C-alpha positions in Angstrom: -129.3 -13.6 -98.5 -126.6 -15.0 -100.7 -123.0 -16.2 -100.2 -120.1 -17.5 -102.3 -119.7 -21.2 -101.9 -116.0 -20.7 -100.9 -116.9 -18.1 -98.3 -119.5 -20.4 -96.8 -117.1 -23.2 -96.4 -114.4 -20.9 -94.9 -116.9 -19.4 -92.5 -118.2 -22.7 -91.2 -114.8 -24.4 -91.2 -113.3 -21.6 -89.1 -116.4 -21.5 -86.9 -117.0 -17.8 -87.6 -120.7 -18.1 -87.5 -123.2 -17.1 -84.8 -123.7 -20.1 -82.5 -126.2 -20.3 -79.7 -127.3 -23.3 -77.5 -130.3 -23.4 -75.3 -130.5 -26.2 -72.8 -133.7 -27.8 -71.7 -135.0 -31.1 -70.3 -137.6 -33.3 -72.0 -140.0 -32.4 -69.1 -139.5 -28.7 -69.7 -140.2 -29.0 -73.4 -143.3 -31.0 -72.6 -144.5 -28.5 -70.1 -143.7 -25.4 -72.2 -144.9 -26.9 -75.5 -143.0 -27.0 -78.8 -143.7 -23.4 -79.9 -142.4 -21.8 -76.6 -139.4 -24.3 -76.4 -138.3 -23.4 -80.0 -139.0 -19.6 -79.7 -135.5 -18.8 -78.4 -133.6 -20.6 -81.2 -135.9 -19.2 -83.8 -135.2 -15.7 -82.4 -131.5 -16.3 -82.4 -131.6 -17.5 -86.0 -133.6 -14.5 -87.1 -131.2 -12.2 -85.4 -128.2 -13.8 -87.1 -129.8 -13.5 -90.6 -130.8 -9.9 -90.0 -127.2 -9.2 -89.2 -126.1 -10.9 -92.4 -124.4 -13.7 -90.5 -124.5 -17.4 -90.8 -125.9 -19.1 -87.8 -126.5 -22.2 -85.8 -129.1 -22.2 -83.1 -129.6 -25.4 -81.1 -132.0 -26.6 -78.5 -130.3 -29.4 -76.6 -132.9 -31.6 -74.8 -131.7 -33.8 -71.9 -133.8 -36.3 -70.0 -133.6 -39.2 -72.4 -130.9 -41.9 -72.7 -129.1 -39.7 -75.3 -129.6 -36.0 -75.7 -131.9 -34.8 -78.6 -130.5 -31.9 -80.6 -132.7 -29.7 -82.5 -130.8 -27.2 -84.6 -131.6 -24.4 -87.1 -128.7 -23.8 -89.4 -128.1 -21.4 -92.3 -126.7 -23.4 -95.3 -126.3 -23.7 -99.0 -127.1 -27.4 -99.2 -128.9 -29.9 -97.0 -125.9 -31.0 -95.0 -125.3 -30.1 -91.4 -122.4 -27.9 -90.5 -120.5 -30.9 -89.2 -120.4 -32.3 -92.7 -118.7 -29.1 -94.1 -115.9 -31.1 -95.7 -118.5 -32.6 -98.2 -120.2 -29.3 -99.3 -117.6 -28.5 -102.0 -118.5 -31.9 -103.7 -121.9 -30.5 -104.7 -120.7 -27.3 -106.4 -118.8 -27.0 -109.6 -117.7 -23.4 -109.0 -116.4 -22.4 -105.6 -116.7 -18.7 -106.5 -120.4 -19.2 -107.4 -122.8 -17.1 -105.4 -125.8 -19.2 -104.0 -128.8 -18.6 -101.9 -128.6 -19.2 -98.1 -131.5 -21.3 -96.7 -132.5 -22.2 -93.2 -132.3 -25.9 -92.5 -133.8 -27.9 -89.5 -131.5 -30.6 -88.2 -132.7 -33.1 -85.7 -130.2 -35.5 -84.1 -131.1 -38.5 -81.9 -130.1 -42.2 -82.1 -133.8 -43.0 -81.6 -135.0 -40.9 -84.6 -134.1 -43.2 -87.5 -131.3 -45.5 -88.7 -128.9 -42.6 -89.3 -129.9 -40.7 -86.1 -130.3 -37.6 -88.3 -133.0 -35.8 -90.1 -132.3 -32.6 -92.1 -134.9 -30.5 -93.8 -134.8 -27.3 -95.8 -137.3 -24.8 -94.3 -137.1 -21.7 -96.5 -134.7 -19.0 -97.8 -132.9 -17.3 -95.0 -134.3 -13.9 -96.0 -137.9 -15.3 -95.7 -137.1 -16.8 -92.3 -135.9 -13.4 -91.0 -139.4 -12.1 -92.0 -141.2 -14.6 -89.9 -141.8 -17.3 -92.6 -141.0 -21.0 -92.0 -141.6 -21.1 -88.2 -144.8 -23.2 -88.5 -142.9 -25.7 -90.7 -140.2 -26.0 -88.0 -142.8 -26.6 -85.3 -144.6 -29.3 -87.3 -141.4 -31.1 -88.2 -140.0 -30.9 -84.7 -143.3 -32.3 -83.3 -143.2 -35.1 -85.8 -139.6 -35.9 -85.0 -140.2 -35.9 -81.2 -143.2 -38.2 -81.7 -141.1 -40.6 -83.9 -138.3 -40.6 -81.2 -140.8 -41.5 -78.5 -142.4 -44.2 -80.7 -139.1 -45.7 -81.6 -137.9 -45.7 -77.9 -141.1 -47.4 -76.8 -140.7 -50.0 -79.6 -137.1 -50.6 -78.5 -138.1 -51.1 -74.9 -140.7 -53.7 -76.0 -138.1 -55.9 -77.7 -136.5 -58.3 -75.2 -132.7 -58.1 -75.0 -131.0 -61.2 -76.4 
């Protein structure tokens, strides 16, 4: 799957991409397990790619102080959709045709200093064929573990 840089920017700016959000609680994710919790967003992303569409599929996890957002996004650079205004800075030619990849975006204030982790998974066409899912599950497991560890560390530090 490929797209012109200018078409990508327009599609995301005008929000003309497939968007799906699945709501879950932290307890549900723990009960179901990561693979089953992520299955719906992986299916939504695969469907969007098979239709030749850009997509964003999000698992919104409640049950913590702040929600944890786990998103799969199709993109042309490792920036989340909310940073679309910065994408053009990375390309010399807006009419250039570039490959579309699937990115994992994890958002939580307890994840790291920036509250954001983004990772390229694989080309979108490969994801649609079932590749990259294991990488998503491993990265999400690591992120959730980091969030839990950081929260536990924060709770140990006495408030001043």
